[in-house]
N, C-alpha and C positions, 0 to 999 in steps of 0.2 A: 395374703397371698402367698407370703414366708410357705405357710406354712405346707402352699400345692407346691411350692419348687420346692423343697427341701424332703418329701414323700415320695415325688418324681428323679432326687437325684439317688435315693438312696430306692426304689424299686428299679433302677434302668440300673447302676448299680446290681444290685440281683440279680433283672435276666441276664445278663453277663454274665455272668463266672459261669460257664459248664457245670448242666448238671441232668439229670435224664432228656430234662424236652428237650435242651438244646440240639443234643445226639440224634435224637427218637426225630424230628424236622430234619433235621442235616440228612441222614441215614433214608429218609424217606422221599426228599427234591432231587438228594444222586441216584440214586437207585431205577426209584418209582418213575415220579413226575411231577411238576409244579403245583399240578391244577392238587393229585390227592396228595404231596404237602401244605396244602395248602386248607384239609379237609385235619392231618389233624395240626395244623397252627387254632384252628376254631375248636377242636376237641376242649385245646389246650387252655383257647381264652375264657372259656366254661369254664372250666377247673377254675381257673382262675380267679371265672364272676365271685366262683360260688366261696370257697378260703376269703375272701374280699370282706362279703356279705356276712359270713359267721364272725370276722374278725370284728366286722363293726356293731354287731350287736350285743361284741362283749365275748369273744373265742376266750380269752386271760384268761376270763375268773372262771369260764367252765374249767376247764385244765385245771386253774389253781383248788376244787371242790372234785374235781374226774383225777386226781391223779392220773389214777390206773387206764382211764383212758389214752392218757399218752403213748402207754405203753404194749397200748393192743395196734392202734394207726400206726406204731413206729413201727414190730413186729406183723402187723397186715402186710405194710409202703413194703418193705424190708424183703418179706419173701414172691411179693410182688416182681419186683425188682431181680431181685435173682431165674425166676422164672425165664422174664424178657431176653434176662441174660443167657442162656440156657439155650435157647429157642434160635438163639444168633450163634451161638460157640455150637448149636449143631448143623443152621446154612451156611456157617465158614468150611467146618471141616471137610462140610457136601460137594462142595464146587468145584469143575474141574476146569483146564486151564480154559476149558471148548468151553463152558456156562455164561448164559450172559446175564446184563445189569435184570433182564425176567424171571432171573430163579432165586434171587434171594428173598427170605423165607418173614416179609411184609404180615402187617392182616391186609390180607382179600380186600380186590379193590370194593368200595359203600364201606368200610369198619374202620379206617381209618379216622376219621373222628373220635369212633368210642375209643379207639385205641392210645389220643391222646388225650380222653377227658379222662382216664383212668392211671395213664401217665404219668401227668397231675397229681388224679386226686390221690395216688398210692404216693408220691415223694411226700414222704414227710421231713421236707428236711421247710417242704411250702407252712404244716402243722409250725417248726418253730416258728420257721420268721415271721410268718400273718397273729402269732399268738403272743411273741416278743417280740420284734424290733419294726412289727407293724404298726400291732398292737400302746404300742406308746404317745406315735401322734394322736392317735381314738382318743381323747381319753374323755371325760361325764362336757370339758368345758366348748366342746366342738359338737357346733346347732346338727339339727339334720340336715341340715337343707347344704353345710361341707362335708357331712358326711354322705353326702348324692355325688357329691362337687368328684371330692378321691374315691368313692366307687368309678368313676366314669373314667376319670383318670387312670388308674392301677387296671382298669379293661382296655381300656384305647394302647395307651404303653406296652401292656405286653404282646396285643395283638396286632399293631403298628412290628414289634425289635422278630416277631417269629415268622413276619410276612418275610420281612428284611431278607433272615436266615435262609428261607422256605427258597426264594425268587433270587440269593446270592447260587445255594449247593442246587439250588438247578439250571446253571448254564451250560452252556455245552462243554466248554474245559472243565469246569467240573462234572460232568459228567462220564466224558471219558476218562477222567483221569477216574470216575471209580470203581468203572469196569476194566479197568488191569488190575488194577488193585485191588478189586472187590472182596477178596477173601481174605484178607488184611484186613481193612478194612472192617468190616463183617466181625474180622475173630475179636479186632480191639475191640467197639460197640457190645461183643457181650463182658469180658472181659473187665470193661467197665459199671455193664448196666451191675454182673454179678460184686462189685467190689463196692458198689454203691448200696446196693442190699443187703451183704453178710457186713458191712461198717454198722448202715443202721444197726441192725436187730444187734451186734454185738457191742456197739454201743451206747444202746439207750438207758 
């Protein structure tokens, strides 16, 4: 039980730390709709499930034997985040005073799920977290049943947290605020995503 409580607390702290997943869900909810944001949440949750499954199968051992893999994933993820940031900056620049929330350059309808999945999988911070911090709690002494329990815990906790983020940012007050400040919010999001990407590439 202590193992589950510890992992739940550590993962919750990791989820609360603002990153690409948080900004993607919050911006999608405020600029599009709660339904679209929830599709992104499902994509992100699937990405976390993939990382958790790999970690439970021995991700830290793989990284120890294939150190070059960490660099490849870091550079690729950094470039993807830079690309997303660049698109957001372009959207912010094109915005005029009369443009509405529907003109935000986010994934077209039906593609939000895949963008959420790719945003999570392309974030090397997830690799670092699941390959080091999370792996500390899933040593050889942890049985198969406990591993499945941890997998379910991580998946559910991720889904609940980002669902809450989507619900909050989809509130009418949040959406009205976004419409007034859309240009600046998109610009800030673009800078943050680009900054995440460049930081990961430079500091690998």
